[in-house]
C-alpha positions in Angstrom: -129.0 63.3 119.8 -125.9 65.3 119.7 -123.9 62.2 119.2 -126.3 60.9 116.6 -125.8 64.1 114.6 -122.1 63.7 114.0 -122.6 60.0 113.2 -125.3 60.9 110.6 -122.9 63.5 109.2 -120.1 61.0 108.8 -122.4 58.5 107.2 -123.6 61.1 104.8 -120.1 62.0 103.8 -119.2 58.4 103.2 -122.2 57.9 101.0 -121.2 60.9 99.1 -117.7 59.6 98.4 -119.0 56.2 97.4 -121.4 57.9 95.0 -118.6 60.0 93.5 -116.4 56.9 93.0 -119.3 55.1 91.3 -119.7 58.2 89.1 -116.0 58.2 88.1 -116.0 54.5 87.4 -119.0 54.9 85.2 -117.3 57.7 83.3 -114.1 55.7 83.0 -116.0 52.8 81.5 -117.9 54.9 79.0 -118.2 53.2 75.7 -117.1 54.8 72.5 -119.5 55.0 69.5 -120.3 51.8 67.7 -118.5 50.9 64.5 -120.2 49.0 61.7 -118.1 47.0 59.2 -119.7 45.6 56.1 -118.6 42.0 55.4 -119.5 39.2 53.1 -121.3 36.1 54.3 -118.0 34.1 54.5 -114.8 35.2 55.9 -111.6 33.1 55.5 -109.0 32.8 58.2 -106.6 35.8 58.1 -109.0 37.9 56.1 -108.9 41.6 56.6 -112.3 42.7 58.0 -111.8 46.5 58.4 -110.0 49.2 60.3 -111.2 50.9 63.5 -109.9 54.2 64.7 -108.6 53.4 68.1 -106.9 56.7 68.8 -110.2 58.6 68.4 -111.7 56.5 71.2 -108.8 56.1 73.7 -105.6 57.8 72.8 -103.5 56.7 75.7 -104.5 53.0 75.6 -101.6 50.6 76.0 -103.6 47.4 76.1 -106.0 46.0 73.4 -108.3 43.0 73.8 -111.1 41.5 71.9 -114.2 39.7 73.2 -114.4 37.3 70.3 -111.5 34.9 69.8 -112.4 34.5 66.0 -110.9 37.9 65.4 -107.6 39.7 66.0 -106.8 43.4 66.1 -103.5 45.1 65.5 -102.1 48.3 67.0 -103.2 50.4 64.0 -106.9 49.1 64.4 -106.8 46.6 61.6 -109.2 43.7 62.3 -108.5 40.2 60.9 -110.1 36.9 61.2 -108.3 34.1 63.0 -110.6 31.3 61.8 -113.0 30.8 58.9 -116.4 32.5 59.8 -119.8 31.9 58.2 -122.4 34.6 59.1 -125.6 32.6 59.8 -127.4 35.8 60.6 -127.1 39.2 59.1 -125.3 40.6 62.1 -122.5 39.7 64.5 -121.2 41.7 67.4 -117.9 41.8 69.3 -116.3 44.3 71.6 -112.8 45.9 71.6 -111.5 46.6 75.1 -109.0 49.5 75.4 -107.2 50.0 78.7 -104.4 52.0 80.3 -102.6 49.8 82.9 -101.1 52.8 84.6 -104.3 54.6 85.6 -106.6 51.6 85.2 -108.7 53.6 82.7 -110.8 51.4 80.3 -113.0 52.0 77.3 -115.0 49.9 74.9 -115.8 50.0 71.3 -118.7 47.9 70.0 -118.1 46.5 66.5 -121.1 45.4 64.4 -120.5 43.1 61.4 -123.3 43.4 58.9 -123.9 41.5 55.7 -123.5 43.6 52.5 -127.1 43.4 51.4 -128.3 44.7 54.8 -126.1 47.7 54.6 -127.5 48.6 51.2 -131.1 48.3 52.4 -130.4 50.7 55.2 -128.8 53.2 53.0 -131.8 53.2 50.7 -134.2 53.4 53.5 -132.5 56.4 55.0 -131.8 58.2 51.8 -134.2 61.0 52.5 -133.0 61.3 56.1 -129.4 61.7 55.0 -130.0 64.6 52.7 -127.9 67.5 53.8 -129.1 71.0 53.8 -125.7 72.2 52.6 -124.3 71.9 49.1 -123.8 68.2 48.2 -122.1 68.5 44.7 -118.6 68.2 46.1 -115.8 65.5 46.0 -116.7 62.6 48.3 -113.9 60.3 49.6 -114.6 56.8 48.5 -112.8 53.4 48.8 -113.4 49.8 48.1 -111.7 46.6 49.3 -109.6 44.8 46.6 -110.7 41.4 45.6 -114.1 42.0 47.1 -116.5 39.1 47.0 -119.5 41.2 46.3 -122.4 40.8 45.8 -122.0 42.7 42.5 -122.8 45.3 41.4 -121.4 46.6 44.7 -122.7 50.0 45.9 -120.0 52.5 46.5 -121.6 55.9 47.1 -124.2 58.4 45.8 -123.5 61.6 44.0 -126.2 64.3 44.2 -126.6 67.8 43.0 -128.6 70.5 44.9 -130.0 71.5 41.6 -132.1 68.4 41.6 -134.6 70.2 43.7 -135.4 72.5 40.8 -134.5 70.4 37.8 -134.6 66.9 36.6 -131.0 65.9 36.8 -129.3 63.0 34.9 -126.0 61.7 36.4 -123.1 60.3 34.3 -119.4 59.4 34.8 -116.3 59.1 32.7 -112.7 58.1 33.1 -110.6 54.9 33.7 -112.9 52.0 34.6 -115.8 53.5 32.7 -115.0 54.4 29.2 -111.2 53.7 29.5 -109.4 50.6 30.5 -110.5 48.7 32.5 -113.9 49.3 30.7 -117.2 49.1 32.4 -115.8 48.6 35.9 -117.9 51.4 37.3 -121.3 52.8 36.4 -123.7 55.3 37.9 -127.5 55.2 37.9 -128.8 58.1 35.8 -131.6 59.2 38.0 -130.4 58.4 41.5 -126.6 59.1 41.2 -125.8 55.7 42.9 -122.2 54.6 42.0 -121.6 50.9 41.6 -118.6 48.6 40.9 -119.3 45.6 38.7 -116.5 43.2 39.6 -113.5 42.7 41.9 -110.4 44.9 41.6 -106.7 44.0 42.2 -104.9 46.8 44.0 -101.5 45.7 42.7 -102.9 46.4 39.2 -104.9 49.6 40.0 -104.2 51.5 43.2 -107.0 54.1 42.5 -109.4 55.5 39.9 -110.0 59.1 39.1 -113.5 59.5 37.7 -115.3 62.6 36.5 -119.0 62.9 37.4 -121.5 65.1 35.4 -124.9 66.5 36.3 -127.1 67.5 33.3 -130.7 68.3 32.6 -132.6 66.3 30.0 -132.2 69.1 27.5 -128.4 69.1 27.9 -128.0 71.9 30.3 -125.2 71.6 32.8 -126.0 73.3 36.1 -122.9 71.9 37.8 -119.2 71.8 37.0 -117.7 68.4 36.4 -117.0 66.7 39.7 -113.8 64.6 40.2 -114.3 61.4 42.1 -111.3 59.4 43.5 -112.0 55.8 44.3 -109.1 54.3 46.4 -108.6 50.5 46.4 -108.0 49.3 49.9 -105.2 46.8 50.0 -105.8 43.2 51.0 -102.9 41.0 52.1 -103.2 38.8 49.1 -99.5 38.6 48.0 -96.9 36.4 49.5 -93.5 37.8 50.2 -91.0 36.3 47.7 -87.2 35.8 48.2 -85.1 37.2 45.5 -83.4 33.8 45.1 -84.7 30.3 45.8 -81.2 29.2 47.0 -78.6 31.4 48.5 -74.9 30.3 48.7 -72.5 32.0 51.1 -69.0 31.3 52.2 -67.3 32.0 55.5 -63.9 31.1 56.9 -63.7 28.6 59.7 -62.9 29.7 63.3 -64.2 33.2 62.6 -65.4 35.4 65.5 -68.9 35.5 66.8 -71.0 38.1 64.9 -69.1 37.6 61.6 -71.3 38.4 58.7 -72.1 35.4 56.5 -74.4 37.1 54.0 -77.8 38.8 53.5 -81.1 37.6 52.1 -83.8 39.8 50.6 -87.5 39.4 49.9 -90.2 41.5 48.1 -93.9 41.9 48.7 -96.3 43.4 46.0 -98.8 44.6 48.6 -99.1 48.2 49.6 -95.9 49.6 50.9 -95.5 50.9 54.4 -98.3 48.8 55.7 -98.4 45.6 57.8 -99.0 43.8 54.5 -95.5 44.5 53.5 -93.8 44.6 56.9 -91.5 41.6 56.6 -89.8 39.5 59.2 -87.0 37.0 58.5 -86.2 33.9 60.5 -84.3 30.6 60.4 -86.6 27.6 60.4 -84.0 24.9 60.5 -80.3 24.0 60.2 -78.6 20.9 58.8 -76.7 19.5 60.6 -79.1 20.6 63.4 -76.7 20.9 66.2 -75.0 23.0 67.3 -76.8 26.1 66.3 -74.2 28.3 64.7 -76.1 31.0 62.8 -78.5 33.9 63.6 -80.6 35.9 61.2 -81.6 39.5 61.8 -85.4 39.6 61.6 -85.6 43.0 59.9 -82.5 43.2 57.6 -82.1 39.5 56.7 -78.4 39.6 57.6 -77.0 36.2 58.6 -74.2 36.2 61.2 -72.4 33.6 63.2 -73.5 32.9 66.8 -70.6 30.7 67.6 -66.8 30.6 67.0 -66.8 26.8 66.7 -67.0 26.6 62.9 -64.6 23.8 62.0 -64.2 22.8 58.3 -62.5 19.6 59.2 -65.7 18.5 61.0 -68.4 20.0 58.8 -67.6 21.8 55.6 -71.1 22.9 54.7 -74.4 23.9 56.4 -77.8 24.2 55.0 -80.4 26.6 56.4 -84.1 26.7 55.8 -85.1 30.4 56.0 -88.6 32.0 56.1 -89.9 35.5 55.4 -93.4 36.5 56.7 -95.4 39.7 56.3 -97.8 41.2 58.8 -94.6 41.9 60.8 -94.2 38.2 61.4 -97.5 37.5 63.1 -98.7 34.0 62.8 -101.5 34.8 60.4 -99.2 36.6 58.0 -98.3 35.2 54.6 -94.9 33.6 54.3 -92.5 31.8 52.0 -89.3 29.8 52.5 -85.9 29.5 50.8 -82.7 27.5 51.2 -79.4 29.0 52.2 -76.2 27.0 51.8 -73.1 28.1 53.8 -69.8 26.7 52.7 -67.0 26.7 55.3 -63.7 28.0 53.9 -60.5 26.4 55.0 -57.8 28.2 57.0 -54.4 26.8 58.2 -55.5 25.7 61.6 -53.9 22.2 61.5 -50.2 21.7 61.5 -48.6 19.0 59.3 -47.2 16.1 61.4 -44.8 13.4 60.5 -46.4 9.9 60.4 -43.3 8.7 62.3 -40.9 10.4 64.7 -37.8 8.7 63.4 -36.6 7.2 60.1 -33.6 5.0 59.1 -32.0 4.8 55.7 -28.6 4.1 54.1 -26.5 5.3 51.1 -23.3 4.2 49.5 -20.3 6.5 49.8 -19.3 8.6 46.8 -22.8 8.5 45.3 -24.5 11.8 44.5 -27.9 13.0 43.2 -29.7 10.0 44.5 -33.0 9.7 46.5 -32.5 7.9 49.8 -35.8 8.4 51.7 -39.4 9.6 51.4 -41.2 10.9 54.5 -44.9 11.5 54.8 -47.0 13.9 56.9 -50.6 14.2 57.9 -52.6 17.4 57.5 -56.3 17.8 58.1 -56.5 21.0 56.1 -58.0 21.1 52.6 -56.0 19.0 50.1 -53.9 20.7 47.4 -54.1 24.2 49.0 -51.3 26.2 50.6 -52.8 25.2 54.0 -52.1 21.5 53.1 -48.9 21.6 51.0 -45.8 21.0 53.1 -42.4 22.7 53.2 -39.6 20.5 54.5 -36.2 21.6 55.8 -33.1 20.0 57.4 -32.5 21.6 60.8 -29.4 19.8 62.0 -26.7 17.4 60.8 -26.2 18.9 57.3 -23.4 21.2 58.1 -21.3 19.9 55.2 -24.2 20.3 52.7 -24.4 16.6 51.7 -28.2 16.4 51.8 -31.3 18.3 50.6 -35.0 17.6 51.1 -37.7 18.8 48.7 -41.5 18.4 48.5 -43.1 16.0 45.9 -45.9 18.2 44.5 -48.0 15.2 43.7 -47.9 13.3 47.0 -46.8 16.1 49.4 -44.0 13.7 50.6 -40.6 14.9 51.6 -37.9 13.5 49.4 -34.4 13.3 51.0 -31.5 13.3 48.5 -27.7 13.2 48.6 -26.2 16.2 46.7 -22.6 15.9 47.8 -20.8 12.5 48.1 -20.2 11.0 51.5 -17.0 9.4 52.6 -17.2 6.2 54.6 -13.7 6.7 55.9 -14.7 10.0 57.4 -18.2 9.3 58.7 -20.0 6.0 58.9 -23.3 7.4 60.1 -25.1 10.8 59.8 -28.0 11.8 62.0 -30.4 14.5 60.6 -33.2 16.4 62.2 -35.9 17.5 59.7 -38.8 19.8 60.1 -42.1 20.5 58.2 -44.4 23.5 58.0 -47.2 24.6 55.6 -46.8 27.0 52.8 -49.5 29.2 54.4 -48.9 30.7 57.8 -50.4 29.0 60.8 -53.5 31.0 62.0 -54.0 29.8 65.5 -52.0 30.9 68.6 -48.9 28.8 68.9 -47.4 30.1 72.1 -47.6 26.8 73.9 -45.9 24.8 71.2 -43.8 25.2 68.1 -45.5 25.5 64.7 -42.9 23.1 63.2 -43.1 19.4 63.6 -39.8 17.5 63.6 -38.4 14.0 63.0 -35.0 12.3 63.1 -33.4 10.6 60.1 -30.4 8.2 60.6 -28.4 7.7 57.5 -25.8 4.9 57.4 -22.9 5.3 54.9 -22.0 2.1 53.1 -18.4 1.4 52.3 -17.2 1.0 48.7 -14.0 -0.7 47.4 -12.5 2.5 46.1 -9.4 3.1 44.0 -6.3 5.0 45.1 -6.9 8.5 46.4 -4.7 11.3 45.2 -5.0 13.5 48.3 -4.1 16.3 48.3 -4.4 16.5 44.5 -1.5 19.0 44.3 1.7 18.1 46.2 5.1 19.8 46.1 8.8 19.1 46.6 11.7 21.6 46.8 14.9 21.1 44.7 17.8 23.5 44.1 18.1 24.4 40.5 21.8 23.5 40.3 21.2 20.0 41.6 23.2 17.4 39.7 21.5 15.0 37.3 20.7 11.7 38.9 19.8 13.2 42.2 16.7 11.6 43.8 14.0 13.4 45.7 10.7 12.6 47.2 7.9 12.7 44.7 4.1 12.1 44.7 2.2 9.9 47.1 -1.3 8.4 46.7 -3.2 6.4 49.3 -5.7 3.5 49.6 -8.6 5.2 51.4 -9.5 2.1 53.3 -6.0 1.3 54.6 -4.5 4.8 54.4 -1.4 3.1 53.0 0.5 3.6 49.7 1.4 -0.1 49.3 0.4 -1.7 46.0 0.2 1.7 44.2 2.3 2.3 41.1 3.1 5.7 39.5 3.7 7.1 36.0 4.2 10.5 34.4 1.4 11.9 32.3 3.1 15.2 31.6 6.7 16.5 32.0 6.9 19.5 29.7 10.8 19.7 29.6 11.6 16.1 30.4 13.7 17.2 33.4 12.7 14.3 35.8 11.8 10.6 35.8 9.5 9.0 38.4 9.9 5.7 40.3 7.1 3.4 39.4 6.8 1.8 42.8 7.6 4.7 45.2 6.6 7.8 43.3 10.0 9.4 44.0 11.6 11.5 41.2 15.1 11.5 39.7 16.7 14.5 38.0 17.2 13.6 34.4 18.3 17.0 33.0 19.7 20.1 34.5 17.1 22.2 36.2 16.9 25.9 35.4 14.7 28.2 37.4 15.1 31.0 34.9 14.1 28.8 32.0 11.3 29.9 29.7 7.7 28.9 30.7 8.7 28.5 34.4 6.3 30.6 36.4 7.1 31.7 39.9 9.8 29.1 40.0 7.5 26.1 40.0 7.7 23.3 37.5 4.6 21.1 37.3 4.6 17.4 36.5 1.3 15.4 36.2 1.3 12.0 37.8 -1.1 9.1 37.6 -1.4 6.6 40.4 -2.9 3.0 39.8 -3.8 0.1 42.1 -3.6 -3.6 41.2 -7.2 -3.5 39.9 -6.4 -0.8 37.4 -8.3 2.0 39.2 -6.5 5.3 39.0 -6.3 8.8 40.2 -4.4 11.8 38.9 -2.5 14.5 40.8 0.1 17.2 40.2 3.6 17.3 41.6 4.9 20.9 41.8 8.7 21.0 41.9 9.7 24.2 43.6 13.0 25.2 42.1 15.1 26.9 44.7 17.2 29.7 43.3 21.0 29.8 43.2 23.1 32.7 42.0 23.8 31.4 38.5 23.0 34.5 36.5 24.7 37.8 36.4 22.7 41.0 35.9 22.5 42.4 32.4 21.3 45.5 30.6 18.3 44.7 28.4 18.3 47.9 26.4 21.5 47.7 24.4 21.0 50.9 22.3 21.3 54.2 24.1 20.5 57.5 22.3 21.7 60.8 23.7 20.5 64.0 22.1 23.4 66.3 22.6 21.4 69.5 22.2 19.1 68.6 25.2 20.9 65.7 27.1 24.3 65.1 28.5 23.6 61.5 29.8 21.3 58.5 29.6 19.9 56.2 32.2 20.7 52.5 32.0 18.9 49.8 33.9 20.0 46.3 34.7 18.0 43.2 35.6 18.8 39.9 37.3 16.7 36.8 36.7 17.7 35.3 40.0 15.8 35.8 43.2 16.1 39.2 44.9 18.4 37.6 47.5 20.9 37.0 44.6 20.2 40.3 42.9 20.6 44.0 43.6 22.2 46.2 44.6 24.2 46.3 41.4 27.6 47.8 40.7 28.2 49.4 37.3 31.7 49.8 35.8 33.2 50.5 32.4 34.7 47.3 31.1 37.4 48.4 28.6 41.2 48.8 28.6 40.9 51.5 25.9 41.8 54.8 27.5 39.7 56.6 24.9 36.5 54.9 26.4 37.5 56.0 29.8 38.2 59.5 28.6 34.9 59.9 26.8 32.4 58.2 29.2 31.5 58.2 32.9 29.1 56.1 35.0 27.2 57.4 38.0 25.0 55.2 40.2 21.3 56.3 40.5 19.9 53.5 42.6 20.3 49.7 43.3 19.4 48.8 39.7 20.2 51.8 37.5 23.1 54.1 36.6 23.7 57.2 34.5 26.0 57.1 31.5 27.4 60.5 30.7 29.8 61.6 27.8 32.9 63.8 28.4 35.1 66.0 26.3 32.4 66.8 23.8 32.7 63.8 21.4 31.4 64.3 17.9 28.1 62.9 16.6 28.2 59.2 15.9 27.7 55.7 17.3 30.0 54.4 20.0 30.4 50.9 21.6 30.6 51.2 25.4 31.1 47.9 27.3 29.5 48.0 30.9 30.0 45.3 33.5 27.1 44.9 36.1 27.8 43.0 39.3 25.2 41.7 41.8 25.5 41.7 45.5 27.2 38.3 45.6 29.8 39.2 42.9 28.1 37.5 40.0 28.6 39.8 37.0 28.1 40.1 33.3 29.3 42.5 30.6 26.8 44.2 28.3 28.0 46.1 25.2 26.0 49.2 24.7 25.6 51.0 21.3 25.6 54.7 22.4 24.4 57.1 19.7 25.2 60.8 20.0 22.7 62.6 17.9 21.8 66.1 17.0 18.1 65.9 18.0 15.5 67.2 20.4 14.0 63.9 21.4 15.1 60.3 21.0 12.3 59.6 18.5 13.7 62.4 16.2 17.1 60.7 16.0 16.9 58.0 13.3 20.6 58.3 12.2 22.7 55.4 13.3 26.5 56.1 12.9 28.8 53.1 13.2 32.0 53.0 15.1 34.5 55.8 14.3 36.7 53.3 12.6 34.1 52.0 10.2 32.3 53.3 7.1 29.5 55.8 7.3 25.8 55.5 6.5 23.4 58.4 6.1 19.7 58.0 6.7 17.4 61.0 6.5 15.0 61.7 9.3 11.3 62.7 9.0 11.9 66.4 9.4 14.7 66.3 6.8 12.5 64.6 4.3 9.7 67.1 4.9 12.2 70.1 4.4 13.5 68.6 1.1 9.9 68.0 -0.2 9.0 71.6 0.8 12.0 73.0 -1.1 11.3 70.9 -4.2 7.7 72.1 -4.2 8.8 75.7 -3.9 11.3 75.2 -6.7 8.6 74.0 -9.0 6.5 76.9 -8.2 9.3 79.3 -9.1 9.9 77.5 -12.4 6.2 77.6 -13.3 6.3 81.4 -12.6 9.3 81.9 -15.0 7.6 79.9 -17.8 4.5 82.0 -17.5 6.6 85.2 -17.6 8.5 84.1 -20.8 5.3 83.4 -22.6 4.2 87.0 -21.8 7.5 88.8 -22.6 7.7 88.2 -26.4 10.8 87.8 -28.4 12.5 91.2 -28.0 16.2 90.8 -27.1 17.1 91.7 -23.6 20.4 92.3 -21.9 21.5 90.6 -18.8 21.2 92.6 -15.6 24.4 94.0 -14.1 24.1 91.9 -10.9 23.8 88.6 -12.7 27.5 88.0 -12.1 26.8 88.0 -8.4 24.7 84.8 -8.7 26.8 81.6 -8.5 26.1 77.9 -8.4 28.1 76.0 -5.8 28.2 72.3 -6.2 29.1 70.2 -3.2 29.4 66.4 -3.4 31.6 65.7 -0.4 30.5 64.1 2.8 32.9 65.8 5.1 33.6 69.6 5.0 36.0 70.5 2.2 36.6 72.9 -0.7 33.4 73.8 -2.7 33.6 74.0 -6.4 31.9 77.0 -7.8 30.4 77.3 -11.3 30.3 80.9 -12.5 27.2 81.7 -14.4 27.5 84.3 -17.2 23.9 83.7 -18.3 20.9 82.8 -16.2 19.1 80.8 -18.7 20.9 77.4 -19.1 20.2 73.8 -20.1 22.2 70.8 -19.3 25.9 71.4 -20.0 26.7 70.6 -23.6 23.4 71.9 -25.0 22.5 75.3 -26.4 20.1 77.7 -24.8 17.2 78.5 -27.1 15.5 81.3 -25.3 14.2 79.0 -22.5 14.0 81.2 -19.4 14.1 80.4 -15.8 15.5 76.8 -16.2 18.4 76.2 -14.0 21.3 74.1 -15.3 21.7 70.7 -13.8 24.4 70.3 -11.2 27.5 68.1 -11.4 26.9 64.6 -10.2 29.6 63.0 -8.1 29.4 60.0 -5.9 25.7 59.5 -6.6 24.8 62.9 -5.0 24.0 66.3 -6.5 23.6 69.6 -4.6 23.0 73.1 -6.0 23.3 76.2 -3.8 22.7 79.9 -4.8 25.2 82.2 -3.1 26.1 85.9 -3.4 29.6 86.7 -4.4 32.1 87.7 -7.1 32.7 86.1 -10.4 34.0 82.5 -10.1 35.4 80.2 -12.7 34.1 76.7 -13.6 36.5 74.0 -12.7 34.8 71.2 -14.4 32.0 70.9 -16.9 30.8 67.4 -17.8 34.2 66.0 -17.7 37.0 65.5 -15.2 40.4 67.4 -15.3 39.2 70.1 -17.7 38.3 73.7 -17.1 35.9 75.7 -19.4 33.9 78.8 -19.2 30.2 78.5 -19.0 29.8 79.7 -22.6 32.1 76.9 -23.9 30.1 74.4 -21.9 26.9 75.6 -23.6 28.4 75.2 -27.0 27.0 78.5 -28.3 26.0 82.1 -27.7 23.2 82.7 -25.2 20.3 84.9 -26.1 19.1 86.8 -23.0 16.9 89.5 -24.3 13.7 87.7 -23.7 14.5 87.1 -20.1 15.6 90.4 -18.7 12.3 91.6 -17.1 11.4 88.1 -16.0 14.7 87.7 -14.3 14.3 90.9 -12.3 10.9 90.0 -11.0 12.1 86.5 -10.1 15.3 87.8 -8.5 13.5 90.3 -6.2 10.9 87.8 -5.1 12.8 84.5 -4.7 16.4 85.5 -3.8 15.9 85.7 0.0 13.7 82.6 0.1 15.8 80.4 -2.2 19.0 81.1 -0.4 17.4 80.3 3.0 15.9 77.0 1.9 19.1 76.0 0.0 21.3 76.6 3.1 18.9 74.7 5.3 18.8 71.7 3.0 22.6 71.7 2.6 23.0 71.7 6.4 20.6 68.8 6.8 22.3 66.7 4.2 25.7 67.3 5.7 24.4 66.0 9.0 
């Protein structure tokens, strides 16, 4: 019994645990409250049935199932049909199973589908039961499904007022859908307050309606305030998503990396935003060509990217995609539309141009230029007439002399090889060129393993031509001494036959021999001196005399060259002094520099020796030569010779003894600079010549101008003085006129003036004041000088060999009364100035 006790105890505990587990399982499988959804008698596939609040029943559920395969439920509790359903009876049940796979918890929601008419009957039958004790005149949430199939009028809800218990209440509504557009969509029963909809509503046109409900008594009393009623139109997925374009066209470069963006497509949906009805998913339905698959579309953004790097325009230059957009987050019952996307593959330079041949052979005649000798072609798979296809040709080797060039024909993309510099068969009979080709655009692929330039070899054969004589070199020279005798023969010009390199069969003739100094041998081209050669002759530059020669062969073909005769210098010219007139200003200089030149070569020139070449002892006494350098000497005067021009012969001898005498005209002048000295005096034994310099002429003109000013002043004074007689001043006798008409210094003849106012000798003075008498003319010169001194006599007056007083020369008595005051004024003002200017002019004239 004791053993049985513990056994019964353990059995009782086990039964208790089993009962507890059954209790928990029953609790875990508790069903949530039943949900009733009103539906029409026919439901099409994909039709929205209603929405169930899943979170209210089982918040942590992570798995949702339905017991009826004709329906589908989404995460937000929206129920849709998967097939077309006809309700044969007024009710249909199915169960929603909610479970949590982590704790194995599970709950159920029973869903009842009822026909619309049945729901209305129940509402009417339970109207009295649903009356609330609390106030009922308040806003009541209300909604209706868009595009509802009825039956119409469709009951929406009932509005009631608590005052209906005490009064007879009439109900009415106003607002959009009643008395505003859309008219007569809603109405309310006057007595019951039941609100009805008369026809289907499109949510995309009207999202909601705001109505105002009124409760009044028959006599018009309003016991309640107006009640706002909001009727929300529940969205139905009745709009297809639409692409913004029916055909999209994008472009992408070939060989691009994986993930490169091709483009983006976009679609719109008129259904309610932020719902599954407008949650769109994009996808690619098909690709042409179908393989390989090269593109990927992001399901949410619609961005198309590359899924491969094998895009090759040279294989396929265009792809066509059929793309789809579907609402309901892409679920199979969602609405969808399609569009076309065309993707063009853009070319890049991923193919090198290659020559169609590895070697070419061509030929050209020698001495031809600017001719096309060959065209080469290349193959390039890149897009024609683009920089990726156009070729650039170059010559890599064999064109060191610049005889060839290669260019691209823009029409055919061929390389055109031309000769731009003539070839010589005698120098080269064959030329081998290496040419290369690349594209205008840079090569885009890695080229480490091979060069990006394709090459080919061109062999050019040079054809021989029967050419005329060749004057090579075109300028040839020969050296001949300038004192070579006439008739001497020297080598001349040589031309050659380029094929034989021989001068046989070639004849020569002169085309130009400026001075006719030589003749040319017709057969040999040698020259013979015809006239004496002179290296120092005019027009001979740098000691070279040029003769133009023409060479001809037997067929009359010619060439022209120049023979330069280099005249070798001999000492056949003595040095000479080019500047033959030497001016020495005695006041500032005691010598002058003389320079000698020698037209011969420097080897026959300086240093020079200068000597006086004269047997006259007077020359040796007056002049002295002093050497300055190899080509110049200093000529100095001695013993203070007078002013004048002297002839000084000077002999100049070069280093080899060749000499020449140059006669110099040495002018000793009273000047400051050589340009001031314009007086040229002949030899002392010859006649003299006087030439006034610039400063002398200016001084004379200044004196004459001053003299006229003085005379004008005297005339004006006489006109003011009147006719009263005046006596001469006491110092008038101190004024004298000195006439000098001799070239060399000698005795001056003085004319004593007893009256200041004079006319020309032999005329009478008639009161004319201030006019000086004219001087005595002798030898074509006239000089008047005013000096101070005692009374002098007049040796001559108008005539030679007679002496007269000044009064007798006038021929009458002089009236001086009118001039006394004028003379004093004039004397005090002009005496110092007139004497100074007269002495200066006299000195200049004597010199």
